C-alpha positions as CSV (number, residue, x, y, z in Angstrom):
1,M,34.1,40.8,-56.7
2,K,37.5,40.2,-55.1
3,G,37.6,44.0,-54.0
4,N,34.8,42.9,-51.3
5,L,36.0,40.5,-50.0
6,P,37.7,40.8,-46.3
7,P,41.7,39.5,-45.6
8,Y,42.3,35.9,-45.7
9,T,42.2,34.2,-42.0
10,P,43.6,30.7,-41.5
11,R,41.5,28.0,-40.7
12,N,43.5,26.6,-38.0
13,N,43.8,29.7,-36.3
14,Y,39.9,31.4,-37.2
15,N,39.0,32.7,-34.0
16,G,40.8,30.7,-31.7
17,H,39.3,27.6,-32.7
18,S,41.8,24.6,-33.9
19,R,41.1,22.8,-37.6
20,G,39.9,19.8,-35.7
21,S,36.9,21.4,-33.3
22,L,33.7,20.7,-34.6
23,F,33.7,25.0,-34.5
24,G,36.9,24.7,-37.0
25,L,34.7,22.3,-38.8
26,F,31.9,24.1,-40.1
27,G,33.3,27.6,-38.6
28,F,35.3,28.9,-42.1
29,R,32.5,27.3,-44.1
30,L,30.0,29.4,-41.9
31,S,31.7,32.6,-41.9
32,Q,32.9,33.3,-44.6
33,P,29.4,34.3,-46.2
34,L,28.7,35.3,-43.5
35,L,31.3,38.4,-44.0
36,R,30.2,38.4,-47.6
37,I,27.0,39.6,-46.7
38,K,27.8,41.7,-43.9
39,N,30.1,44.3,-46.8
40,S,28.2,43.0,-50.5
41,R,25.4,45.7,-50.6
42,N,23.8,43.0,-53.7
43,F,23.0,40.3,-51.3
44,S,22.5,37.2,-52.5
45,F,20.3,34.1,-51.5
46,T,22.8,31.9,-52.6
47,F,24.9,32.4,-49.7
48,L,21.5,32.1,-46.9
49,R,21.1,28.6,-49.0
50,R,24.6,27.5,-48.2
51,I,24.8,28.6,-44.3
52,L,21.3,26.5,-43.9
53,T,22.3,23.4,-45.6
54,V,24.6,23.2,-43.3
55,L,23.0,23.1,-40.4
56,L,20.0,21.3,-41.7
57,M,23.1,18.2,-42.0
58,I,24.1,19.3,-38.8
59,V,21.0,18.9,-37.4
60,L,20.2,15.7,-39.1
61,I,23.6,14.0,-38.2
62,V,22.9,14.5,-34.8
63,V,19.3,13.5,-34.2
64,G,20.8,10.0,-36.2
65,S,22.9,9.2,-35.0
66,V,20.7,10.2,-31.4
67,F,18.2,7.7,-32.7
68,L,21.0,5.1,-33.6
69,V,22.5,4.9,-30.1
70,K,18.4,4.5,-28.7
71,H,18.5,2.1,-31.5
72,V,21.1,0.0,-30.4
73,L,21.0,0.4,-26.5
74,M,17.1,-0.8,-27.0
75,E,17.7,-3.7,-28.9
76,Q,20.3,-4.7,-26.8
77,R,17.9,-4.6,-23.4
78,Q,15.1,-6.4,-25.1
79,A,17.6,-9.1,-26.3
80,G,16.9,-12.9,-25.3
81,D,14.0,-14.8,-25.4
82,L,13.2,-14.5,-22.1
83,P,12.7,-11.7,-19.7
84,N,15.5,-10.1,-18.0
85,Y,14.1,-10.2,-14.4
86,K,17.2,-7.5,-13.0
87,D,16.4,-5.1,-15.3
88,N,14.2,-3.0,-13.0
89,Q,13.3,-0.4,-16.0
90,N,9.8,-0.9,-18.2
91,T,11.2,-3.3,-21.6
92,R,9.1,-4.2,-24.0
93,M,7.4,-7.5,-22.4
94,S,5.1,-8.9,-25.6
95,T,7.7,-10.2,-27.7
96,K,9.0,-12.4,-24.4
97,N,8.5,-15.8,-24.1
98,L,6.6,-15.7,-20.0
99,A,5.2,-20.4,-20.2
100,S,6.3,-21.8,-17.6
101,K,5.6,-25.1,-15.8
102,I,2.4,-23.8,-13.7
103,D,1.5,-21.2,-16.0
104,F,0.7,-21.4,-19.8
105,P,-1.7,-21.0,-22.2
106,F,-4.1,-23.7,-22.6
107,E,-3.9,-23.0,-26.1
108,E,-1.6,-20.9,-28.8
109,G,-3.1,-19.6,-31.9
110,C,-6.7,-21.2,-32.8
111,R,-8.5,-24.9,-32.5
112,V,-11.5,-26.3,-33.8
113,P,-14.7,-24.7,-31.3
114,D,-16.1,-27.9,-29.9
115,T,-19.6,-26.6,-29.9
116,K,-21.0,-29.6,-28.3
117,A,-18.9,-30.3,-24.5
118,P,-20.0,-30.2,-22.0
119,R,-20.5,-26.7,-20.6
120,A,-19.3,-25.8,-16.7
121,S,-21.1,-24.0,-14.0
122,A,-20.3,-20.6,-14.9
123,A,-21.5,-17.7,-16.2
124,F,-20.6,-13.9,-17.4
125,V,-21.2,-11.4,-14.3
126,M,-22.4,-7.4,-15.4
127,L,-22.7,-4.7,-13.0
128,A,-25.3,-2.4,-14.9
129,R,-27.3,0.6,-15.0
130,N,-30.5,0.9,-16.9
131,S,-28.8,4.1,-18.9
132,E,-25.6,2.5,-19.9
133,L,-27.5,0.1,-21.9
134,A,-25.6,1.3,-25.4
135,D,-22.2,0.3,-23.6
136,V,-24.0,-3.2,-22.7
137,V,-24.6,-4.3,-25.7
138,S,-20.5,-3.0,-27.1
139,S,-19.5,-5.7,-24.6
140,M,-22.6,-8.4,-24.6
141,R,-20.9,-8.2,-29.1
142,S,-18.4,-7.9,-28.8
143,M,-17.8,-11.3,-26.3
144,E,-20.5,-13.1,-28.4
145,R,-18.3,-12.5,-31.8
146,H,-15.0,-13.7,-30.5
147,F,-16.4,-16.5,-27.6
148,N,-19.8,-17.0,-26.6
149,Q,-21.0,-17.8,-30.2
150,W,-19.9,-21.4,-29.5
151,F,-19.9,-21.6,-26.2
152,E,-23.4,-19.7,-25.3
153,Y,-22.7,-19.4,-21.4
154,P,-25.4,-17.9,-19.8
155,W,-25.5,-13.9,-19.1
156,V,-25.7,-12.5,-15.3
157,F,-26.6,-8.6,-14.6
158,L,-27.2,-6.6,-12.1
159,N,-28.3,-3.3,-11.0
160,D,-28.8,-1.9,-7.8
161,D,-32.3,-0.4,-9.0
162,E,-34.9,-2.7,-11.4
163,F,-33.7,-3.3,-14.7
164,T,-36.3,-1.4,-17.3
165,D,-38.5,-3.7,-19.8
166,A,-37.2,-2.2,-23.1
167,F,-33.2,-2.9,-21.3
168,K,-33.8,-6.7,-20.6
169,R,-36.1,-6.3,-24.5
170,E,-32.6,-5.0,-26.4
171,V,-30.1,-7.2,-24.5
172,R,-32.1,-10.3,-24.8
173,K,-31.4,-9.5,-29.0
174,H,-28.1,-9.9,-28.7
175,T,-26.7,-13.9,-27.6
176,K,-28.9,-16.5,-27.9
177,A,-28.0,-17.7,-24.6
178,G,-29.8,-17.5,-21.5
179,I,-30.1,-14.1,-19.4
180,E,-31.1,-13.8,-15.7
181,F,-31.6,-10.3,-14.4
182,G,-31.3,-9.6,-10.8
183,T,-31.5,-6.8,-8.4
184,I,-29.1,-6.0,-5.1
185,D,-29.8,-5.9,-1.8
186,Q,-30.0,-2.0,-0.7
187,K,-28.2,-3.5,2.6
188,A,-26.0,-4.9,0.3
189,W,-25.3,-1.9,-2.1
190,N,-24.4,0.5,0.6
191,F,-22.8,1.4,3.4
192,P,-23.9,-0.2,7.1
193,E,-26.4,2.5,8.5
194,N,-24.4,3.2,12.2
195,I,-21.5,5.5,10.0
196,D,-21.6,8.4,10.9
197,K,-22.8,10.5,8.0
198,E,-21.1,13.5,8.6
199,H,-17.5,11.6,9.4
200,F,-18.3,9.5,5.8
201,S,-19.5,13.2,3.9
202,E,-16.1,14.4,4.9
203,Y,-13.7,11.7,3.9
204,I,-15.0,11.8,0.9
205,Q,-14.7,15.0,-0.1
206,G,-11.5,15.3,1.2
207,Q,-10.8,12.6,-1.3
208,G,-12.0,14.5,-3.7
209,D,-10.1,18.0,-2.6
210,R,-6.7,16.0,-2.7
211,K,-7.5,14.6,-6.3
212,V,-7.6,11.1,-5.5
213,M,-9.4,9.0,-8.5
214,Y,-12.4,8.5,-8.1
215,G,-12.6,9.6,-4.8
216,N,-15.1,12.3,-4.5
217,L,-17.7,9.7,-6.3
218,E,-19.5,8.6,-3.6
219,S,-21.6,5.4,-5.6
220,Y,-17.9,4.6,-6.8
221,H,-17.2,3.6,-3.2
222,K,-20.2,2.0,-3.2
223,M,-19.2,-0.2,-6.2
224,C,-15.6,-1.1,-4.7
225,R,-17.0,-2.4,-1.7
226,F,-19.8,-4.1,-3.7
227,Y,-17.6,-5.7,-5.6
228,S,-15.4,-6.3,-2.4
229,G,-17.5,-8.3,-0.8
230,N,-21.2,-8.6,-1.1
231,F,-21.1,-9.7,-4.7
232,Y,-20.6,-13.1,-4.3
233,D,-22.9,-13.9,-1.8
234,H,-25.7,-12.8,-4.4
235,P,-28.4,-16.1,-5.7
236,L,-27.2,-15.3,-9.1
237,V,-23.6,-15.6,-8.5
238,Q,-23.3,-18.0,-5.5
239,K,-25.0,-20.6,-7.1
240,R,-22.6,-21.2,-10.0
241,D,-18.8,-23.1,-9.6
242,W,-17.6,-19.8,-11.7
243,Y,-18.1,-16.3,-13.1
244,W,-16.0,-14.1,-15.7
245,R,-16.6,-10.8,-14.9
246,V,-17.7,-8.4,-17.7
247,E,-17.8,-4.7,-17.9
248,P,-19.9,-2.3,-20.0
249,D,-18.0,-1.0,-23.2
250,V,-15.0,-3.0,-23.2
251,Q,-13.7,-4.6,-26.5
252,F,-12.6,-7.9,-27.4
253,F,-9.4,-8.9,-29.9
254,C,-9.2,-11.9,-29.9
255,D,-10.6,-15.3,-30.5
256,L,-11.2,-17.4,-28.1
257,T,-11.5,-21.2,-29.5
258,Y,-11.6,-23.6,-26.1
259,D,-13.6,-23.1,-22.8
260,P,-11.1,-21.2,-20.1
261,F,-13.7,-22.7,-17.6
262,L,-13.3,-26.2,-18.4
263,E,-9.3,-25.3,-18.8
264,M,-9.2,-23.9,-16.1
265,E,-10.6,-26.2,-14.0
266,R,-8.5,-29.5,-16.4
267,H,-5.2,-27.7,-14.9
268,G,-6.2,-26.9,-11.0
269,K,-6.6,-23.4,-11.9
270,K,-8.4,-21.0,-9.7
271,Y,-8.4,-17.0,-11.0
272,G,-7.5,-16.2,-13.9
273,F,-6.4,-12.0,-14.6
274,N,-5.8,-10.7,-17.9
275,V,-3.6,-7.0,-16.9
276,L,-1.7,-6.5,-14.1
277,L,-0.7,-3.2,-13.3
278,E,-0.1,-0.8,-10.8
279,E,-2.3,0.7,-8.1
280,L,-2.3,4.8,-7.3
281,Y,-0.6,4.4,-4.2
282,Y,-3.1,7.5,-2.3
283,T,-5.9,5.3,-2.9
284,V,-5.2,2.6,-0.3
285,P,-2.2,3.6,1.8
286,S,-3.2,1.3,5.1
287,L,-4.6,-1.4,2.7
288,F,-1.4,-3.4,3.2
289,L,-1.0,-2.4,7.0
290,E,-4.6,-3.7,7.9
291,T,-4.2,-6.6,5.9
292,K,-0.8,-8.1,7.7
293,A,-2.9,-6.9,10.9
294,F,-5.2,-9.5,10.0
295,I,-3.6,-12.1,8.7
296,A,-1.3,-11.5,12.2
297,E,-5.2,-12.3,14.0
298,N,-5.8,-14.9,12.6
299,N,-2.7,-16.1,12.6
300,L,-2.4,-17.5,8.9
301,K,0.4,-18.2,7.3
302,V,0.3,-17.1,3.1
303,K,0.4,-19.2,0.2
304,S,2.8,-19.4,-2.4
305,A,0.7,-16.3,-4.3
306,W,1.8,-13.4,-2.0
307,D,5.0,-12.7,-3.7
308,I,3.6,-11.3,-6.9
309,M,2.8,-8.8,-4.4
310,V,5.1,-7.4,-2.0
311,K,9.1,-6.9,-1.9
312,K,10.6,-8.5,0.3
313,Y,13.4,-7.9,2.3
314,Q,15.7,-10.6,2.9
315,T,16.3,-10.8,7.2
316,L,19.1,-12.4,8.9
317,T,19.1,-15.9,11.3
318,D,20.9,-14.3,14.3
319,S,22.2,-11.1,15.2
320,T,25.6,-10.0,16.3
321,K,26.9,-7.4,17.8
322,F,27.8,-5.0,14.7
323,D,24.4,-4.1,13.4
324,Y,23.0,-3.6,9.3
325,F,19.8,-2.1,8.6
326,T,20.9,-0.3,5.6
327,W,22.1,-3.1,3.2
328,T,19.7,-4.0,0.0
329,N,21.8,-7.9,-1.3
330,Y,23.4,-10.2,0.2
331,E,26.1,-8.3,-2.1
332,D,25.8,-5.7,-0.3
333,L,25.4,-7.0,3.0
334,R,29.0,-9.5,2.8
335,E,30.5,-5.7,1.8
336,Q,29.5,-4.3,4.9
337,V,30.9,-7.4,7.1
338,E,34.2,-7.1,5.6
339,Q,34.4,-3.9,6.5
340,N,33.1,-4.3,9.9
341,L,35.4,-6.4,10.2
342,K,38.5,-5.1,9.3
343,L,37.5,-1.7,11.0
344,N,37.4,-3.7,14.2
345,R,40.5,-5.6,13.8
346,F,42.6,-2.1,13.8
347,L,40.7,-0.6,16.5
348,K,41.8,-3.4,18.7
349,K,45.3,-3.2,17.4
350,K,47.6,-1.4,20.2
351,K,50.0,0.6,19.7
352,K,48.8,1.6,16.3
353,T,50.7,4.5,14.0
354,D,49.9,6.8,10.7
355,D,51.2,4.0,8.9
356,D,48.4,1.7,9.7
357,L,46.0,4.4,8.9
358,K,46.9,4.5,6.1
359,T,46.1,1.2,5.1
360,L,42.6,2.3,5.4
361,K,42.4,5.3,2.8
362,D,40.1,2.6,0.8
363,L,38.0,1.4,3.9
364,K,34.7,2.5,3.3
365,N,33.3,2.1,7.5
366,V,36.3,5.0,8.4
367,R,34.3,7.9,6.2
368,D,31.1,7.1,7.0
369,V,30.9,6.8,10.5
370,F,30.3,10.3,11.0
371,K,28.1,10.6,8.4
372,D,25.6,7.6,9.4
373,A,26.0,9.1,12.7
374,T,24.0,11.9,11.8
375,S,21.8,11.1,8.6
376,L,18.2,10.8,9.1
377,P,17.7,6.6,8.3
378,T,15.4,5.5,5.6
379,L,11.4,5.8,5.8
380,M,9.6,2.7,4.1
381,L,5.6,4.3,3.6
382,D,4.2,0.7,3.6
383,K,7.0,-1.9,4.8
384,V,5.8,-3.8,8.0
385,H,7.9,-7.1,8.5
386,D,10.3,-7.0,6.8
387,E,7.7,-6.7,3.9
388,E,6.2,-4.0,1.3
389,Y,3.2,-3.5,-1.3
390,N,4.3,-3.3,-4.3
391,L,1.4,-2.4,-5.9
392,C,0.9,-4.2,-7.8
393,H,-2.9,-6.1,-8.7
394,F,-5.3,-7.8,-11.3
395,W,-7.3,-5.5,-13.0
396,S,-10.4,-6.9,-11.6
397,N,-12.7,-5.6,-14.2
398,F,-11.5,-8.8,-16.2
399,E,-12.1,-12.2,-13.6
400,I,-12.5,-15.5,-14.5
401,A,-12.7,-16.9,-11.1
402,R,-14.4,-19.8,-8.6
403,T,-16.8,-18.2,-6.2
404,D,-15.8,-20.4,-3.4
405,I,-12.7,-18.5,-2.9
406,F,-14.8,-15.6,-2.4
407,L,-17.2,-17.4,-0.4
408,S,-14.7,-19.0,2.2
409,D,-14.8,-18.6,5.8
410,T,-11.1,-16.5,5.4
411,Y,-12.3,-14.5,2.4
412,Q,-15.4,-13.2,4.5
413,K,-13.4,-13.1,7.9
414,Y,-10.8,-10.6,5.8
415,F,-13.9,-8.8,4.3
416,K,-15.5,-7.8,7.4
417,H,-11.5,-7.1,8.9
418,L,-11.3,-4.6,6.0
419,E,-15.1,-3.2,6.6
420,T,-14.2,-2.5,10.5
421,V,-12.0,-0.4,9.9
422,G,-13.7,1.7,7.6
423,G,-11.2,1.7,4.3
424,F,-13.8,1.7,1.6
425,Y,-14.8,5.0,2.8
426,K,-12.5,6.9,4.9
427,E,-9.8,5.7,1.5
428,R,-10.3,5.0,-1.5
429,W,-9.7,0.7,-1.3
430,G,-11.3,-0.8,-4.8
431,D,-11.4,-3.8,-5.5
432,A,-9.0,-4.5,-7.4
433,P,-6.1,-4.4,-4.5
434,V,-8.9,-6.1,-2.4
435,H,-9.1,-9.1,-5.0
436,S,-5.0,-9.3,-5.3
437,L,-4.1,-9.5,-1.7
438,A,-6.5,-11.9,-0.8
439,V,-5.9,-14.6,-3.5
440,A,-2.4,-14.0,-3.2
441,M,-2.3,-14.1,0.3
442,M,-4.6,-17.5,0.1
443,L,-3.5,-19.4,-3.2
444,D,-0.5,-21.0,-4.4
445,R,1.3,-19.8,-7.7
446,K,0.3,-23.0,-9.7
447,E,-3.2,-22.1,-9.2
448,L,-3.2,-18.9,-10.7
449,H,-3.8,-18.2,-14.3
450,Y,-2.6,-15.5,-17.1
451,F,-4.6,-15.3,-19.6
452,R,-2.8,-13.9,-22.2
453,D,-3.9,-15.3,-25.2
454,I,-6.9,-12.5,-25.0
455,G,-6.7,-9.4,-26.3
456,Y,-9.4,-6.5,-23.6
457,Q,-9.3,-3.5,-23.3
458,H,-11.2,-1.8,-20.5
459,S,-11.2,2.7,-20.7
460,E,-7.4,3.4,-21.6
461,F,-5.8,0.2,-20.6
462,G,-5.7,-2.8,-22.2
463,H,-3.6,-5.8,-23.1
464,C,-3.5,-7.2,-27.0
465,P,-0.7,-10.7,-27.8
466,N,0.6,-11.2,-31.1
467,N,-0.4,-14.3,-33.0
468,A,1.1,-17.9,-32.5
469,P,2.9,-18.8,-35.5
470,G,1.9,-21.4,-37.7
471,K,-1.1,-22.0,-35.2
472,Q,-3.8,-20.5,-37.1
473,L,-6.9,-21.1,-39.0
474,P,-10.1,-19.4,-40.3
475,Y,-12.9,-17.6,-39.0
476,V,-15.9,-19.7,-38.9
477,S,-19.2,-17.9,-38.1
478,N,-21.8,-20.0,-35.4
479,G,-24.5,-17.8,-36.5
480,F,-23.3,-14.8,-35.2
481,D,-25.0,-11.4,-37.1
482,D,-22.0,-9.3,-37.6
483,Y,-24.2,-5.8,-38.4
484,A,-21.8,-3.5,-37.3
485,P,-21.8,-1.1,-40.2
486,K,-17.8,-0.6,-41.5
487,P,-17.0,2.2,-42.9
488,W,-16.2,3.2,-46.7
489,Y,-12.5,3.0,-46.5
490,S,-12.2,-0.3,-44.7
491,T,-11.5,-2.6,-47.9
492,F,-8.9,-0.2,-48.8
493,L,-6.8,-0.3,-45.5
494,N,-7.6,-4.1,-45.7
495,R,-8.5,-4.8,-41.9
496,G,-7.9,-8.1,-41.0
497,P,-6.1,-10.1,-38.3
498,G,-2.6,-9.3,-37.0
499,A,0.9,-10.8,-38.7
500,P,2.2,-14.0,-36.6
501,A,5.0,-13.0,-34.5
502,K,7.9,-14.5,-32.2
503,N,6.3,-15.9,-28.6
504,G,3.0,-14.8,-30.1
505,V,-0.1,-16.9,-28.5
506,G,-3.2,-15.0,-29.7
507,C,-5.6,-16.5,-32.7
508,R,-6.4,-14.1,-35.0
509,C,-6.2,-11.1,-32.9
510,E,-6.9,-7.4,-34.1
511,C,-4.8,-4.9,-32.7
512,P,-6.4,-1.7,-33.0
513,R,-3.9,0.6,-35.2
514,G,-1.8,2.9,-33.0
515,F,-2.6,-0.1,-29.4
516,R,0.3,-0.9,-27.0
517,S,0.0,-2.9,-24.4
518,L,0.2,-2.4,-20.7
519,E,3.2,-5.8,-21.3
520,D,5.0,-2.5,-23.3
521,M,3.6,0.5,-21.5
522,S,4.0,-0.8,-18.0
523,S,6.0,-3.9,-17.6
524,Q,7.1,-4.2,-14.2
525,C,4.6,-5.9,-12.5
526,I,3.2,-8.4,-15.2
527,K,7.3,-9.2,-15.3
528,R,7.1,-10.1,-11.3
529,Y,4.5,-12.2,-11.8
530,A,6.5,-13.9,-14.8
531,E,9.4,-14.2,-12.4
532,V,7.3,-15.7,-9.7
533,M,5.9,-18.0,-11.5
534,S,9.5,-19.0,-13.8
535,D,10.9,-22.5,-13.5
536,D,14.0,-21.5,-11.2
537,Y,12.0,-19.3,-9.2
538,S,12.9,-20.1,-4.9
539,E,11.5,-17.7,-2.1
540,F,13.6,-15.6,0.1
541,Q,16.0,-17.3,2.3
542,R,17.2,-15.9,5.9
543,I,21.2,-15.6,5.5
544,D,23.0,-16.9,8.2
545,I,25.3,-13.7,9.7
546,V,26.8,-15.9,11.5
547,G,28.3,-17.9,9.5
548,M,29.1,-15.3,6.7
549,E,31.5,-13.3,10.0
550,R,33.1,-16.7,10.0
551,E,33.6,-16.8,6.6
552,V,34.9,-13.4,6.1
553,E,36.8,-13.9,9.0
554,K,39.0,-16.7,7.2
555,D,38.6,-14.7,4.4
556,I,40.8,-11.8,6.0
557,D,43.6,-14.1,7.5
558,N,44.4,-15.6,4.4
559,H,44.2,-12.1,2.9
560,L,46.6,-10.6,5.5
561,S,49.1,-14.0,6.1
562,S,49.8,-13.6,1.9
563,G,50.8,-10.3,2.7
564,G,48.1,-8.3,2.0
565,S,46.1,-5.0,4.1
566,L,43.1,-3.9,6.1
567,G,42.5,-1.7,3.4
568,D,42.4,-4.0,0.3
569,K,38.9,-4.7,-0.9
570,L,38.9,-8.9,-0.2
571,K,37.6,-11.1,-2.9
572,S,34.8,-13.6,-2.3
573,S,35.2,-17.0,-1.7
574,S,31.8,-18.1,-1.4
575,G,30.7,-17.8,-5.3
576,D,27.4,-15.5,-6.4
577,K,24.5,-15.7,-4.1
578,K,20.9,-15.9,-5.9
579,V,19.0,-13.2,-3.9
580,N,15.5,-12.5,-5.4
581,A,14.4,-8.8,-5.5
């Protein structure tokens, strides 16, 4: 009713808000129903609906805008066929082409398995307990279904206790290939007897108190130590050229229709992996330091794969009267050289005036000289000889490797060095970072292989590739008995291999619903691997600091002779320099 309406208030003056503001746009429309509710005895829900409708529209617009902006930014960052190695953020690597001349999938997509070809001297090796029988069978059946039904490589089971007859009978039901059972010698499994038992317990318990993952489990320390050293000495492993390590309760998602051992031999590969991720720092705080100590003591020259595992700090060829400690790359160093030389010229100038000082108002060093004198130096947790462990490691629960790598004199000495310093119990050194640093130290880049075409999962981590476009073949069983029960609703879900996608490499991969590969979740390590393996990768070159200073001096002279001042920023005459991160 008109008599109950409040006096009209102009929109452009409502509560001081202009018509062009957000409140000016919606404020008046919201205020009128509110005032009606306040002054009206006959409350109507029509006004409330109007308020809620407007508020809902505002929320939808804001949320939609945010998602649109995020999507555009993400698409821009993910654009391109090759990874952007300068982007330090995690990016979707699963759609990128990671192949190079020295490392590429042995087969993109499927081939018809050659069931009659000669076999390599190789076996699957699994460390398991009798109590893990169900998980052992699960891993076996997944491997047999996706690979071994066609190639029939033997299985080797190792245990620090005797396998029961029930265990042996059951596993024999799930493969047509040969099976061997081995018992681990107690001296190889347990820590040396000369270790102080009280100190040993204190270290183990202390790791539990600090919440180091698995740090309080003595059995886990024993397993990591065994896989790091004595595993390769076992007769059932030592007698073969190759091993494929398999864990209980793992899954494979793609069909592997070629022989990986023969392909590794054919391409000169020695170590293959499927997952590359970062280690938890507080499990291995001194491992890199001890590794560098071993390298120095034995006067070793690390091989080219070393760059995958380390962050290198570029060094200078010589020293000058100026100190350069905090530079990060070539451009940063050159800027510091320019600032130092300009400041040096200014200080040497006789009869300086206030006008001379004004020309240096933009000179960074004038402002930073006192700050640098009082600031604390940057501390590196793991930096040794201008190198730092980047914590990347090959997840060793999936390994296809030559046994002679770890039976070599270099590796055996390395393991003994690590054993002597006690890191397998004083800290929680895993076999994965130990293997990774050793492999990187001993092998060339071209001797490594990323089995990107194999879908694999262990615990919560794993990898599942896209299927290769135009290179899929129908599945043909070689007598594998797939008796696994299927849920009643599987017919409606139409489960089967995923659709092929750009840069896909897999064969009949069937990734679990909602599965996220580590290539898309934590991509920094695999990106580093791809960068080091890429065709245009080059190792760090030491910077000629004397030559750089001479070059910048010439640039300053040219700038001043053309009427410029010391406060002006120079344009580099040397062009862009490629510097690896």
